[in-house]
Structures are given as structure tokens and as C-alpha cells.
SERO-744932 format. One line per 8 residues: number of its first residue (from 1); for each residue x, y, z of N, C-alpha, C. Coordinates in steps of 0.2 Angstrom, whole numbers, plus 5000, padded with zeros to 4 digits. Each point is the difference from the previous one (the first is absolute). Example, Ala and Ser with C-alpha at 12.3 -4.5 7.8 and 13.67 -1.06 7.14 Angstrom:
REM residues 2
1> 5066 4972 5039 4996 5006 5000 5004 5006 5000; 4998 5005 4996 5004 5006 5001 4996 5005 5003
***
This chain:
REM residues 191
1> 4877 5136 4779 5004 4994 4996 4999 4995 5007; 4999 4993 4999 4999 4994 5004 5005 4996 5001; 5006 5000 5003 5005 4997 5000 4999 4993 5004; 5001 4994 4996 5001 4994 5005 5008 4998 5001; 4998 4997 5006 5009 4997 5000 4998 4992 5002; 5004 4998 4995 4998 4991 4997 5006 4998 5008; 4998 4997 5005 5005 4994 5004 5002 4996 4996; 5004 4998 5002 5006 4993 4998 4998 4996 5005
9> 4999 4994 4998 5001 4995 5007 5005 4999 5001; 5006 5003 5000 5006 5000 5001 5002 5007 5006; 4997 5003 4999 5001 5008 5004 5002 4997 5008; 4995 4996 5004 5003 5000 5005 5002 4993 5003; 5001 4996 4996 5001 4992 5001 5008 5000 5005; 4998 4995 5006 5005 5000 5004 5003 4995 4995; 5009 4999 5001 5002 4994 4999 5004 4998 5008; 5000 4992 5000 5004 5000 5005 5008 4996 4998
17> 5005 5002 5004 5005 4998 4999 5002 4995 5005; 5004 4993 4995 5005 4996 5003 5006 5000 5000; 5003 5003 5007 5008 5002 5000 5004 4993 5003; 5005 4999 4997 5008 4995 5003 5002 5005 5002; 5003 5000 5006 5008 5003 5003 5004 4994 5001; 5007 5005 4998 5006 4993 4999 5004 5007 5003; 5001 4999 5007 5004 5002 5005 5008 5000 4997; 5003 5006 4999 5006 5001 4998 5006 5002 5005
25> 5007 4999 4998 5003 5004 5005 5003 4995 5007; 4998 4995 5000 5002 4996 5006 5004 4992 4998; 4999 4999 4993 5000 4994 4999 4996 4997 4996; 5001 4992 4997 4996 4996 4996 4993 5006 4995; 5002 5003 4999 4995 5006 4994 5000 4996 4995; 5004 4994 4996 4997 4997 4994 4996 4996 5003; 5000 4995 5005 4995 4996 5004 4992 5005 4999; 5001 5006 5005 4995 5004 5000 4995 5000 4994
33> 5005 5003 4996 4998 5003 4994 4997 4994 4994; 5002 4995 5002 4997 4995 4995 4993 4996 5004; 4999 5000 5006 4995 5000 5003 4995 5003 5000; 5001 5006 4998 4997 5008 4998 4997 4997 4994; 5005 4998 4997 4996 5001 4991 4995 4994 5001; 5001 4994 5003 4996 4995 4999 4993 5000 5002; 5000 5007 5004 4993 5000 5003 4994 5003 4993; 5004 5004 4995 4995 5003 4995 4998 5007 5002
41> 5001 5001 5005 5001 5008 5002 5003 5004 4999; 4999 5007 4998 5004 5006 5001 5006 4998 5004; 5006 5001 4997 5006 4999 5005 5005 5007 5001; 4999 5002 5008 5005 5006 5002 5005 4995 5004; 5006 5005 5001 5006 4998 5002 5003 5008 5005; 4997 5000 5005 5003 5004 5005 5008 5000 5002; 5002 5003 5002 5007 4999 5003 4998 5002 5007; 4997 5004 5000 4996 5002 5010 4996 5003 5001
49> 4998 5003 5007 4991 5000 5000 4998 5006 4998; 5004 5005 4999 4999 5007 4997 4997 4998 4993; 5004 4997 4995 5000 5000 4993 4993 4993 5001; 4999 4997 5004 4994 4995 5000 4994 5003 5000; 4999 5006 5004 4994 5003 5001 4999 5004 4995; 5005 5003 4997 4998 5003 4993 4999 4997 4995; 5003 4993 4999 4998 4996 4996 4993 5001 5000; 4996 4998 5007 4993 4997 5001 4996 5005 4996
57> 5003 5008 5004 4995 5005 4998 5001 5000 4995; 5005 5001 4994 4999 4999 4992 4996 4996 4998; 4999 4994 5001 4996 4995 4999 4992 5000 5001; 4999 5003 5007 4993 5001 5003 4998 5008 4997; 4995 5000 4997 4996 5007 4998 4992 5000 4999; 4996 5006 5001 4996 5001 5000 4996 4993 4998; 5002 4997 4995 4996 4995 4994 5005 4992 5002; 5004 5002 5002 5007 4994 5000 4999 4996 5008
65> 4996 4997 5002 5001 4998 5009 5004 4992 4998; 5004 4999 5007 5003 4995 4999 4998 4994 5004; 4997 4994 4995 4996 4996 5003 5004 4993 5004; 5006 5001 4996 5005 4992 5003 5006 5003 5000; 5005 4998 5004 5007 5002 5001 5002 4992 5001; 5006 4997 4999 5004 4996 5001 5007 5003 5001; 5003 4999 5007 5004 5004 5002 5007 4994 5001; 5006 4999 4994 5005 4994 5001 5007 5004 5001
73> 5001 5000 5008 5005 5003 5005 5004 4997 5004; 5005 5000 5002 5001 4999 5008 4998 5005 5003; 5000 4996 5006 4994 5004 5006 5001 4997 5007; 4999 5005 5003 5001 4996 5007 4993 5003 5007; 4998 4997 5006 4994 5004 5002 4999 5008 5000; 5006 5002 4999 5000 5009 5000 4994 5003 4991; 5003 4996 4996 4997 5001 4992 5006 4999 4996; 4997 5001 4994 5004 4999 4991 5007 5002 5003
81> 5005 4996 4996 5007 5002 5000 5002 5002 4994; 5001 5008 4997 5004 5000 4995 5008 5001 5001; 5002 5006 4996 5007 5004 5002 5001 5000 5007; 5006 4999 5002 5000 5000 5009 4997 5005 5003; 4995 4998 5006 4999 5004 5003 4995 5007 4996; 4997 4998 4995 4996 5004 4995 4995 4998 4997; 4997 4994 5004 4994 4998 4999 4994 5003 5002; 4995 4994 5000 4992 5003 5002 4998 4995 5006
89> 4999 5005 5006 5001 4998 5005 4995 5003 5006; 4997 4995 5003 4995 5002 5006 5002 5008 5004; 5007 5000 5002 5001 5007 5002 5007 4999 5001; 5003 5007 5000 5005 5003 5000 5006 4996 5004; 5006 4997 5000 5004 4996 5002 5007 5005 5001; 5005 4998 5001 5006 5002 5004 5005 5002 4994; 4999 4995 4996 5004 5002 4994 4999 5001 4995; 4993 5000 5000 4996 5001 4993 5004 5010 4994
97> 4999 4997 4995 5003 5007 4996 4993 5004 4999; 5003 5006 4996 4994 5004 4999 4995 4996 4993; 5003 4996 4998 4996 4996 4995 4995 4995 5003; 4999 5000 5007 4995 4994 5002 4995 5004 4999; 4993 4995 4999 4994 5002 5002 4996 4996 5005; 4993 5002 5002 4997 4997 5005 4995 5000 4999; 4996 4996 5004 4991 4999 4999 4999 5007 5003; 5002 5005 5002 4995 5004 5002 5001 5006 4994
105> 5004 4999 4995 5002 5004 4994 4994 4996 4995; 4999 4995 5000 4996 4997 4996 4993 5003 5003; 4998 4999 5005 4994 5004 5004 4999 5005 4994; 5005 5004 5003 5000 5009 4998 4997 4999 4993; 5003 4999 4996 4999 4998 4993 4993 4997 4999; 4999 4995 5002 4992 4998 4999 4995 5004 5003; 5003 5002 5006 4994 5006 5000 4999 5008 4996; 5006 5002 4998 4999 5005 4995 4999 4997 4993
113> 4999 4993 4997 4998 4998 4994 5004 5000 4997; 5008 4999 5001 5004 5000 4995 5003 4992 4999; 4998 4997 5005 5001 4993 4999 4993 4995 5000; 4997 4999 4995 4991 4995 5001 5001 4993 5001; 4998 4996 5004 4997 4996 5000 4993 4996 4999; 4998 4996 4994 4995 4998 5002 4996 4997 5005; 4994 5000 5001 4996 4997 5003 5000 4993 5000; 5002 4996 5005 5003 4991 5001 5007 5001 4995
121> 5004 5005 5002 5006 5000 4998 5004 4993 5002; 5004 4995 4997 5004 4998 5005 5008 4999 4998; 5004 5002 5004 5008 5000 5001 5002 4992 5001; 5003 4997 4997 5005 4992 5003 5007 5003 4999; 5003 4999 5005 5007 5000 5002 5004 4993 5002; 5004 4999 4993 5004 4994 5002 5008 5000 5004; 5000 5004 5005 5005 5001 5003 5000 4996 5006; 5004 5000 5005 5002 4996 5004 4997 5005 5007
129> 4998 4996 5004 4998 5004 5007 4995 5006 5000; 4995 5001 4994 4997 5007 5001 4994 5001 5004; 4997 4993 5003 4995 5001 5004 5000 4999 5007; 5005 4999 5002 5003 5000 5008 5001 5004 5003; 4998 5008 4997 5003 5005 5007 4995 5007 4998; 4994 4997 4995 4995 5007 5000 5001 5001 4992; 5006 5001 4998 5000 5003 4992 4994 4999 4996; 4997 4993 4998 4996 4999 4996 4995 5001 5002
137> 4998 5000 5006 4991 5004 5005 5000 5008 4998; 5006 5003 5000 4999 5006 4999 4998 5002 4994; 5005 4996 4997 4999 5003 4992 4992 4996 4998; 4997 4996 5001 4994 4998 4999 4996 5005 5003; 5000 5003 5005 4995 5007 5003 5003 5005 4996; 5006 5002 4998 4998 5005 4996 4998 5001 4993; 4999 4993 4996 5000 5001 4994 4993 4998 5001; 4998 4997 5005 4992 4997 4999 4998 4994 4997
145> 5007 4996 4999 4997 4996 4996 5005 4992 5002; 5000 4995 4997 5003 4993 5002 5008 5001 4999; 5004 4998 5005 5006 4998 4999 5001 4994 5005; 5005 4997 4995 5002 4994 5001 5007 4998 5000; 5005 4996 5006 5005 5001 5001 5001 4995 5004; 5008 4996 5001 5001 4994 5004 5002 5004 5008; 4999 4995 5002 5002 5002 5009 5006 4997 4999; 5005 4996 4996 5005 4998 5002 5004 5000 4992
153> 5006 4998 5001 5004 4998 4993 4995 4998 4995; 5002 5001 4994 4996 4998 4991 5005 4997 4998; 4999 4995 4996 5004 4997 4995 4996 4999 4993; 5002 5000 4993 4996 4998 4995 5000 4992 5000; 4994 4997 4996 5000 4992 4999 5003 4999 4995; 5005 4995 5000 5004 5000 4993 4999 4994 4996; 4997 4997 4994 4999 4994 4999 5004 5001 4992; 5004 4994 4999 5004 5003 4995 5004 5004 4997
161> 5003 5003 5007 5005 5005 5000 4997 5005 4998; 4994 5002 4999 4994 5005 4999 4997 5002 5007; 4998 5007 4999 4994 5002 5005 4994 4997 4997; 4996 4999 5006 4993 4998 4998 4996 5005 5001; 5003 5005 5003 4995 5004 5002 4996 5004 5007; 5001 4993 5003 4999 5001 5007 5004 5000 5005; 4998 5004 5005 5007 5001 5005 4997 4999 5007; 5005 4997 5003 4998 4995 5006 5005 5004 5005
169> 4993 5001 5005 5002 5002 5009 5001 4993 5003; 5007 5003 5003 5002 4994 5005 4996 5000 5007; 4994 5005 4999 4996 5000 5006 4992 4999 4997; 4997 5006 4999 4995 5002 4995 4999 5007 4997; 4994 5004 4996 5000 5002 4997 4994 5007 5006; 5001 5004 4998 4996 5005 5006 4994 5004 4993; 4996 5000 5002 4995 5005 4995 4998 5005 5005; 4998 5005 4999 4999 5007 5002 4995 5003 4995
177> 4994 5001 5004 4994 5003 4994 4998 5006 5006; 5002 5008 4998 5000 5005 5001 5000 5000 5009; 5006 4996 5000 5003 4999 5008 4998 4994 5003; 4996 4995 4998 4996 4994 5003 5004 4993 4997; 5003 4998 5005 5005 4994 4998 4996 4993 5000; 5002 4996 4994 4999 4995 5000 5007 4994 4997; 5000 4994 5004 5006 4995 4997 5000 4997 4995; 5004 5001 4996 5000 4995 4992 5004 4995 5004
185> 5001 4995 4993 5003 4994 5000 5008 5001 4999; 5003 4997 4999 5008 5001 5000 5002 5002 4991; 4994 4998 4996 5001 5002 4993 4999 5004 4998; 5000 5004 4995 4997 5007 4995 5002 5000 4993; 4996 5000 4996 5002 5000 4995 5003 5009 4996; 5004 5002 4997 5001 5006 4998 5000 5000 4992; 5000 4996 4996 4997 4999 4992 4997 4993 4998
***
């Protein structure tokens, strides 16, 4: 008997995920939620670094890679602030809780194929000071994609009592592509 297997055109189709992160636990959650929703991307709301990595792992599977991620958070040069001392950082700090996560943890999950970024992925972070201490450059190297962040403070452009979707750096935005740096202008669009 001759069995023929029909191949579905969807059998190996890879989908690309667009994710918007609204950091929780440190204040301004409603603002971050609003901004994340405005992107039109799938919204995740992590309270700490461990939960953030778990959410990324749940979203990205063999056939679902992360292509775009926009992060709305408080931040400082060391990384993304979530619940006190439980964010996502470049390296451990003296007051970090057991719920903090680090770039090396992300790297391990990527190497184990538990978090998958698409070729030419892009991460844009709308928190302050993420491009002036190596965090953004390391994140770009780890993901193999582009990371855009501000070198200093960030504020939204407001017209008629509403945010326009443009964010202004008090100095400039920096773009890292696989670790290589390009300086951008003072304005960048989030939605």
C-alpha cells in the first residue's frame, strides 16, 4: 500500500512576534500600560526580571520568534527597573532580590533556544539612561539584533494634552546593531 503524506503549507511556517513591555511594580504602571497598548503589539506586564524572562520564553517557540520589542519602563544605566531591586539588569547589584534577572541569564536562555529572536530583530527601550553604561550594547550582542535606547533622560512629546507617540531624549538616542554603535537624533517614534 502506498501512503502519501500531504504537506500542509502551514506546517513549518514561522511567525514573528511583536511585543510591547509595560514594566510593573515601581510606579507609572498605567502610563506604561497605555503606551504599550498604543503600539498595537502584544502587551506583557512583568513585575520582575525573572517573570520577564519567563514571559519571553513562553512567547518565543521554535515557530514563533521575537522580531520587535518595545519596552516602556523606568530605568537607569544598569538596566530596566521593575519591582524594587527585582528588575532586568546588566549584572548583579548588592541589593538585588532573588527575582532580579540579568543579561547573562537571557544569553543562557537564547543559547538553550528557550528564547528566540528573529534575524534582524529590534528592541527599542523608552526608559532613561539605558545607552550610557553598556547595557544596550550587551543586549544587542546577546540578541544579535538592533537595540535602540536613550543616552540620557526621556520624555514624551505632548500636543493638545496627549502623547504623540514621539519620545525625546535630552541628549540623543543610540542604536546598537550586533554591538556596533550609531548615534541617532533626539526624537524617536514609539507608535
